C-alpha positions in Angstrom: -92.3 58.0 155.6 -95.0 57.4 158.1 -96.0 54.0 158.5 -99.8 53.8 158.5 -102.5 51.4 157.7 -104.0 53.1 154.5 -105.8 52.1 151.5 -104.6 48.7 150.9 -104.8 47.8 154.2 -109.1 48.1 154.2 -108.2 44.5 152.0 -105.7 41.4 151.8 -103.7 41.8 148.4 -102.0 39.4 147.0 -99.7 40.0 144.0 -98.6 37.3 141.3 -95.9 37.3 138.9 -92.8 35.1 137.5 -91.1 36.3 140.5 -92.9 34.5 143.4 -95.5 35.9 145.4 -95.6 39.3 147.0 -98.3 39.8 149.9 -99.2 43.7 150.4 -101.2 44.0 153.4 -99.1 47.2 154.6 -99.9 50.7 152.2 -96.8 52.7 153.3 -96.6 55.4 151.5 -99.7 58.0 153.1 -98.2 61.4 154.8 -95.3 61.0 152.5 -92.2 63.6 152.0 -93.4 63.9 148.6 -90.9 64.9 145.3 -92.1 67.1 142.4 -89.9 66.7 138.7 -89.9 69.7 136.2 -92.3 71.2 134.8 -92.6 69.0 131.4 -93.5 66.1 133.3 -95.2 67.4 135.9 -95.2 64.6 138.0 -96.0 64.2 142.2 -94.4 61.3 143.3 -93.3 59.4 146.7 -90.9 56.2 147.3 -90.4 53.5 150.0 -86.8 51.8 149.8 -88.2 50.2 153.1 -89.1 46.6 153.2 -91.3 46.9 150.3 -90.3 48.6 147.1 -92.5 50.8 145.5 -93.7 54.3 144.4 -97.0 56.1 144.2 -97.3 58.9 141.9 -99.8 61.2 140.6 -99.1 62.5 136.5 -100.9 65.1 135.3 -101.4 66.2 132.0 -100.8 69.9 130.1 -103.1 71.5 132.1 -102.0 71.1 135.7 -102.0 72.8 138.3 -97.9 73.3 138.8 -97.6 76.6 138.3 -94.7 76.9 134.9 -93.9 80.8 136.8 -93.1 79.5 140.2 -92.1 75.9 140.3 -91.2 76.2 143.7 -94.7 76.9 144.7 -95.8 73.6 142.9 -99.6 75.9 142.4 -100.8 79.5 142.4 -103.3 79.7 145.3 -104.2 81.7 147.3 -103.1 80.7 151.0 -105.5 77.9 153.1 -107.5 77.0 149.9 -108.0 73.5 147.3 -106.5 73.2 144.5 -109.3 70.4 143.2 -109.6 68.5 139.8 -110.7 65.2 138.5 -108.6 62.1 137.9 -109.2 61.0 134.8 -107.7 61.2 130.7 -104.0 62.0 131.5 -104.7 63.1 135.3 -103.6 59.6 137.0 -103.0 58.2 140.4 -100.1 55.4 139.4 -98.6 52.9 142.5 -96.8 50.5 141.8 -94.5 47.9 143.3 -90.8 46.7 142.5 -87.7 44.6 142.6 -85.4 47.0 143.6 -84.5 50.0 145.2 -86.0 52.7 143.6 -84.1 56.3 142.7 -85.4 59.7 141.9 -84.4 59.5 138.3 -86.5 57.2 138.1 -89.8 59.5 137.5 -87.4 62.7 136.1 -86.0 61.3 133.7 -87.7 61.6 130.0 -87.5 57.6 129.5 -88.2 56.1 132.4 -84.6 53.6 133.6 -85.3 49.8 133.1 -84.0 49.0 136.3 -85.7 48.2 138.9 -88.4 45.8 137.0 -91.9 46.5 138.0 -93.5 43.5 139.4 -96.6 45.6 139.9 -99.2 48.3 138.9 -101.9 50.2 139.5 -103.5 52.6 137.9 -106.4 55.1 138.6 -109.2 54.6 136.0 -112.1 57.2 136.1 -112.7 58.3 139.7 -111.2 60.1 142.2 -110.6 64.1 142.8 -107.2 65.6 143.8 -106.8 67.8 146.4 -104.2 70.2 147.1 -103.6 72.8 149.2 -100.9 75.6 149.6 -99.9 77.0 153.4 -97.4 79.0 154.3 -95.0 77.2 157.0 -93.7 80.9 157.5 -96.8 82.8 158.8 -98.2 82.0 162.7 -99.9 84.8 165.6 -97.3 83.2 167.7 -93.6 83.7 166.5 -92.9 83.3 162.9 -91.3 86.4 161.1 -92.0 86.1 157.7 -89.9 89.4 156.3 -87.1 88.1 158.7 -87.2 91.5 160.2 -86.4 90.2 163.6 -90.5 91.3 164.8 -93.3 88.5 165.2 -95.5 88.3 162.6 -98.2 88.5 165.7 -96.7 92.4 167.0 -96.7 93.7 162.7 -100.8 93.2 162.6 -100.5 89.8 161.2 -104.4 88.2 161.7 -105.4 84.8 159.9 -108.4 86.0 159.7 -107.7 88.9 157.1 -106.1 89.3 154.0 -102.8 90.9 153.1 -104.6 93.5 151.9 -106.2 94.2 155.4 -103.6 94.0 157.5 -101.4 96.1 159.2 -99.5 98.7 156.2 -97.9 101.3 157.7 -96.3 103.2 155.0 -99.2 102.6 152.5 -97.1 101.2 150.1 -99.9 97.8 149.3 -97.3 95.0 151.5 -98.5 94.2 155.1 -96.0 95.4 157.9 -96.1 91.6 158.4 -94.6 90.8 154.6 -92.2 94.6 154.3 -88.7 94.8 155.7 -88.6 98.5 155.6 -92.2 99.0 157.4 -92.0 102.2 157.9 -90.7 103.4 153.9 -87.9 105.6 154.8 -85.0 103.5 153.3 -84.0 102.0 156.8 -84.5 98.6 157.0 -86.6 97.5 160.1 -84.5 95.3 161.4 -81.9 98.3 161.5 -84.3 100.5 163.5 -85.1 98.1 166.9 -82.8 97.5 169.3 -82.1 101.0 171.6 -78.8 101.4 173.3 -79.5 99.0 176.3 -80.2 96.0 174.2 -82.8 94.1 173.3 -86.2 95.6 172.1 -88.0 92.7 173.5 -87.1 93.6 177.5 -86.3 97.3 176.7 -88.9 98.7 174.4 -88.4 99.9 170.6 -85.8 102.7 169.8 -87.7 106.0 169.3 -85.4 108.5 168.6 -86.7 111.7 168.9 -89.4 110.7 172.1 -92.3 111.1 169.6 -94.3 107.9 170.9 -93.5 106.4 167.5 -90.7 103.9 167.4 -87.6 104.0 164.7 -89.3 102.0 162.3 -92.8 103.3 162.5 -91.5 106.8 162.3 -90.9 108.6 158.8 -89.3 110.9 160.5 -87.2 109.5 163.3 -85.1 112.5 164.7 -88.0 115.1 164.4 -86.3 117.9 162.7 -89.4 117.9 160.3 -86.8 116.3 157.2 -88.1 112.4 157.2 -85.6 110.0 157.1 -85.4 109.2 153.4 -85.0 112.1 152.4 -81.8 112.7 154.2 -79.2 112.1 152.6 -76.9 113.6 149.6 -77.5 115.3 147.1 -75.0 115.1 144.5 -75.9 110.8 145.1 -79.6 111.9 143.5 -78.4 112.9 140.2 -76.1 109.7 139.9 -78.4 106.8 140.6 -79.6 104.5 138.3 -81.9 102.7 137.7 -82.8 99.7 140.7 -80.6 101.7 143.3 -81.6 103.1 146.0 -80.3 106.2 148.5 -79.7 104.7 152.0 -79.7 107.4 154.8 -77.8 105.3 157.0 -74.9 105.8 155.1 -74.1 109.6 155.4 -73.0 110.5 159.0 -72.6 114.0 160.1 -68.3 114.2 162.3 -69.6 113.6 164.9 -70.8 109.7 164.1 -74.8 109.9 164.2 -76.6 109.8 161.0 -77.9 112.7 159.3 -81.3 110.7 160.1 -81.0 111.1 163.9 -79.4 113.8 164.3 -81.6 116.6 164.7 -79.7 119.2 164.8 -78.9 119.2 160.9 -81.4 118.9 158.7 -80.5 117.4 154.9 -83.2 117.4 152.0 -81.8 115.5 149.1 -85.9 115.0 147.9 -84.9 111.2 147.4 -87.5 109.2 144.7 -86.1 105.8 145.3 -87.2 103.4 147.7 -85.1 100.1 148.7 -86.9 96.5 146.9 -88.4 94.8 149.4 -87.0 91.6 148.9 -88.3 88.5 151.0 -88.4 84.8 150.8 -91.7 82.6 151.2 -91.3 78.9 152.5 -94.2 76.8 152.2 -96.2 73.5 152.1 -98.0 71.8 149.8 -100.4 68.7 151.0 -101.9 66.5 148.2 -104.9 64.3 149.9 -107.0 61.7 147.1 -110.7 60.7 147.6 -112.9 58.1 145.6 -111.0 57.0 143.5 -110.8 53.8 142.5 -106.8 52.0 141.1 -107.1 49.3 138.7 -104.1 46.2 137.7 -102.6 46.9 134.8 -101.9 43.2 134.0 -105.8 42.2 134.9 -103.9 39.4 137.7 -105.9 41.2 140.9 -109.1 42.5 141.7 -110.0 46.2 141.4 -109.2 48.8 144.7 -111.9 51.3 144.7 -112.5 53.1 148.2 -113.6 56.6 149.4 -111.3 57.1 152.3 -109.5 60.0 151.9 -106.1 59.6 150.9 -103.7 62.3 152.4 -100.6 61.0 150.1 -97.7 63.5 151.3 -97.3 67.3 151.3 -94.2 68.8 149.3 -92.1 72.3 151.1 -90.5 74.1 149.4 -89.3 78.1 149.4 -88.5 81.2 146.6 -88.1 84.8 146.7 -90.4 87.2 146.3 -89.5 91.3 145.2 -92.3 93.4 146.0 -92.1 96.5 144.4 -93.4 99.7 146.1 -95.4 102.2 144.6 -95.7 104.0 147.3 -96.8 107.5 145.4 -98.5 106.5 143.1 -102.5 104.4 143.5 -101.4 101.4 141.8 -101.7 98.3 143.7 -97.5 97.1 144.6 -96.5 94.6 141.6 -94.1 91.7 142.6 -92.0 89.8 141.4 -90.8 85.8 142.1 -87.8 84.1 142.0 -87.4 79.9 142.6 -85.1 79.1 144.7 
């Protein structure tokens, strides 16, 4: 954990207890790697077992911001905006010092273990504001590739100043290209339509089978034969499609080994109604900051701690799977489903 002169370094606190005197001149749990208990406990916490055995925990009430549908996201919030609430009632910040190392199970058990023993506890009063901010760690204008298709976000129209609805969406399915694993909606994954025969698209440009100036991964008719790529599938298989399945043009080939959708001399039109499911993993960082709070000694042996200094409690890194439901053939926006990793 990052060792900084935080809140308790503003004053020297002398803690007295039956086991002897403990002097704390340094609040080391700042900018920490945070942990989160399950939805029932609604506890965000950090521990330090280096030198002084200490913990800081944020206890949330039943209406706290932890998201019940995607617990790993911690909160449901627009990226780069903050969810704020007051420290009061059942929303508490607790700082403790122990007589021994602390395990994660200490906070996530229904009944806290008897060991280690709490030597000193400070609990927040009715002052203080908590700010929880979510940011995706898989998006930037430079190198990140949120959908994992092999093309950096910036190459797919990502702009941090725009909403997802305002960014480039080649196939108009409601999923911006930087989050779309099939940018042109032709049922061939973008990652399978990138590279020319010579090698990497970074060195030789993108594959353009029909030479029309539109790269295959953005072209709905890759061979230029007048039949959409996604429809160059076997008619017989269309009759046997089950719910949730899709037909991929890659698997249908002529005897010469060229897929139908890349062979301009062969037209197959299966009128394919299905779309490949768009499933990606999002990586997120959730930051917790607390300001203007006070901590009160549970036993009344030490002075209260009051500060207006913003305290960066730390950050929580997580990931989750998201499935975008395509609605290209309707005017409805794309629905989304989430799966916790």
